[in-house]
N, C-alpha and C positions, 0 to 999 in steps of 0.2 A: 867901507861901509856895510855894516851888517845887514842881510837881506832878511826882512820878515818873512816868516812861515805862518800862514793864516790857516786855521782849521775850523771846520764847522763840527760842534758837538751837538748831537740830538739829546736835549735835556730830559725828554719825556719818555724815552725808550726803556728805562731799567726798572727794575723791580723795586730799588732802594730809594726812587725819587730823585728829583733835580738837585736837592741840596747834597746828597752824597757825590753826584756827578760833578757838581759845581766846586765842592771842595778838592777834588782831585784836579780840576782845572785851574784852580787857584795855586796849588803847590807846583803844578807843571810850568805856570807861569813865572812863580819865583825861581825855580830852577834854570829856566831858559829864557833869557832876555830877548831872543830873536823870535819867541813864540807869541802869537795872539790867537783869540778865538772869535768865532761867531757863534752865539749861544741860540739855538733854535729851540723856541717853546714858549711857555708864558711870560709875557713880558714883566708882569708884576712880581711874579715868584723869582725871575732872574733878577730883577733890580734889588730886591729885597735880600735875597742870598749874596749877591754881588757886593753889597753895601756891609753886610756882617762879615764876609770874608776880606773886606778891604781890597778887593780887585781894582787895580787903577783903570779909570773909565777909558783911557787911551788904549787899553790892551785887549778890549773886547768891544763887540757890537752885539746887538740884539736882533734877531730874525723872527718877527712876531708869529708864531704858530702855536697857539695853545691847544690845539686838538692833537691827541695821542694815538699811535697805532698801538693797538693792544696784541697780546699773544693770542687771541681768541678771534682776531679779524682774518676774514678770508682774503687771500691775495687779490683775487679779481675785484672784490667789493672794495677793498681799501684803495686799489689803484684808481678807481674813478670816483669814490665818494669821499676819501679822505685826502685829497690832493693838497690841501692846505695844513696837514698835519706836519709834526715837527720832523718827522723822518723824510717824508716826500717833498716838502718844500725844501727842507735842507739839502737832498739830492739835486733837486731841480735847480736851486741857487749854485750849488758847485758847478754844476754844469754851464750855466749862464756866466758866471764871473771868473776871469782869468786870474785874478789876484786871489783865489781860494785854491788850496793845494790837495785837501782831502777832507774826510768826515769819518767822525767815530759815532757808532750807534751801538745800543744794548738791545735794540728792539727785535721784532719779528722777523726772522730771517726769510720766510716765506713771502713777505712783502718787500723786504729789503733787496732781494735778488732780483726781481722783475722791475723794481724801482730804478735800480742801478743801470739796468738794460735800456730802460725807457729815456732815462735823463744824461746817461753817461757812455753810450756807445756811439761809434762811428758810423758811417754809411752802411758799412757791411757788418751787420750784428752778428755776435757769436754768443754762445751760451756761457756764461761766466762760471767759474769754479770757486769754492772757498778753499783756501790754502791755510794751513797752520806750520808755523814754524817751530819744530821741537828740538831740544837739545841732542846732539849726536855724541856718542861716546868719543869719538876722535876730536871733539873740541869745537866742531862748526854746527852746522844745522841740518836738519832734514825737512825738506818741504812736503808736507803731507796734503795731497789732493786727490779726491775731494774730502773735505772734512765734515761734510755734513748737508750741503746745499742741495744736492741730487742724490735722492736715495736709491732710485732704480736707474741703472746706467746700461747703455748698451757697450759694444765694442768699440765704436767709432767715438763715443763720448769719452772712454778712457784713453783713448789715443790722443784725442783732442787736449784732454787734461794733462797728459804727459808732455805734450808740445808747451801748454801754457806753464806748467811748472818748471820745464827746462829754460824757457826764455826767462823767467822771473829770476832763476838761481843764476843764470849767466849773468844778467844785467846787473843784479843787486850785489853779488858778492865776486863776480869777474871769473867765475868757473867757466872754462873754455868749452869743456865737453860734460855738462852734467850728467852724472850716472843715474839712470832711471830704473827703479825696481818696482815689481807687481807684486802687491801683497797677495799672499796665498797660504794655505795651511801647511805647504812643504816646498822645499827647495826645487824638487823636480819639475820638469816642464809638464809632466802628465798629472801632477797634483792641482788641486783647485775645484771651484763649482763651473758650471757651464760657461759663465761669464769670463772667468780667469783663463779657462783653457781656450776659449776663443780669442782672447785679447793678447795672450803670449805670443803666438806668431805674427800678428800684426805688429806689436812692438817690436820684435826681433828683426822684422824685414824693412822696417822704416829707416831709411838711410839718415834721417835727421835726428834719431833718437839713439843715444848710447845705453842701449838696453843691457843690464847686468843680470836679468833673470828673475825669478821668483824670490821674494823675501818673506819669510815667516814672522809672525807676530813678535815672537822673541828677540828677533834682530831688527826690529823697527827703528830703533834708536841706536843701532851699532855704528853707523856710519858707512855701512856697506853701498849705501846709494845716497844721492843727493837730493832725489825726488822719489817720493813713495806713491804710486797711484792705485787708486781703489774707488769702489763706489761710496757713496755719501754714508750709507748706513755703517758699513765697516769702517771707514774713516772716523766717523763719529765716535765709535766704541773704542778704537784706538786712542783717540784723544782723550776720552773721559776715563779710560781705565789707566792711562799715563798720569793724569791728574790725580785720580784717586789714589794710586800706588805711591806717587811722590808725597801727598799729604798723609797718608798713613806712616811711611818711613819717617818723614819729619816730625811727625806728631810722637812717634816712639822715642826718637832721639832726644827731642825736648823734654819728655817725661824722664828719660834716663838721666839727663843731664841735672834737671831739678832734684831728682831722688838722690843722686850720688854727689852732687855738687862738683861733678867733674868739668873743668875748665876745657879739656881737650874734646868732650863730647860738645860743650856749647860752641868751641870754635868749628866743630864739623857741622853743626847745626847751621850756623852762619854761612859756612862755605856753600853748603847744599841749597840753601834758601836762594843764594845767587845763581846757582845752576838751574834749578828747578822753580821758576818765578811761576808759583801757582796763581797768582792774580791774572797773568797773561795766558796761562794755557787755557785751551777752550775757546780762545778768541780766533778770529779768522781774517785772511786777507783777501779779498774779492779779485780774482784774476780774470782778464778780458774785457776790461772796461778802460777808460781813458784817464780816471784820476783814483788815487787811492780811496778804497771804501774798506775800513776797518770794522769788524763786528765783534764786539765783546759779548761775553756772556749776560744773559737777562739779570742775573743777580751780581753783576760786576760793581764793584765799588770805587772809592776814589784811587786806590793804588792801581787799578786797571787803567783808568784814565792817564795817570801819570805815565805807566809803562807804555801804552800805545802811543801816546804823544811822542815819546822818545822815538819810537820805531818810525812814526811819520817823519819825525825831523831826520833820522837816517836816510829814509827814502827820498827826501827833499834834496840831499846832497848828490842824488843819482836819479835826476828826472827822467832819465831814459827808460826807466823801470815801466813808467806808465806812459805809453803815447799811443798815437793812432794805429802805429804798426801792431800793437797788442791784440787790435780788433781784427785783424786779417790773418790770424794764424789757423 
């Protein structure tokens, strides 16, 4: 018997509105019969859109939470004043119910992170990290951590992020000793800012970390490491430059194919679209909590919901990726 994977979708978190996110959910449901959703948001809007999209009633339920967390909300204010918002009520419900596997939100990262700590941490809380999976030249993935959740970091935080990323890649992809690199402006141990120079020996001396040294930005997607550690400011720039470069190259190839009528260029475009999935680049996986929390971009559309739903289904096949032990690293 096929086991159902039930996911919470924060329908009020995105810039494009509930209709666009529900459109993606409807397509994900059509593609994956084992999937079902809990739509957190305005019940009137959800029922209306679900009807227009002909989403079967047995494939979703509604979590009444008509209040939205906006990009302008301060984290502390939202955590205490917007507990019934679609994001925070979704996180709380995810933590309370064993039948729910994970949550997708396009909302305010500054609220999502402490909200996840509040509702999805074990007895020993740790600071979560936002990880992003980027396509590596070798065919696998590079886990970029932190991808934007913690802008100002210490040596101890980067070391902690290295452990979280290593644990994730080992559990998710079966890598026995994930190779950890430290993002820097040069491969030499002496290169980097003060934080990088301080963190380098700490990573090298940790017996649980397979440290391969500094990784330059030009080698970020080379596959030289399985986990690339950096502060959230630098990580977010890597993420967005990667996305922007991929978009630029794909746009140029598409224009060339249209101008010349080249079938080879069109085939190349289709191939690269599969490698560099622009809709999912810029999203993040929150590590250090007991259940999957996936953060899509604020302007994410239907395709992002489809892609991230697939990612969650992949994670559901290996539930050891997210368990209580993650909170004790």
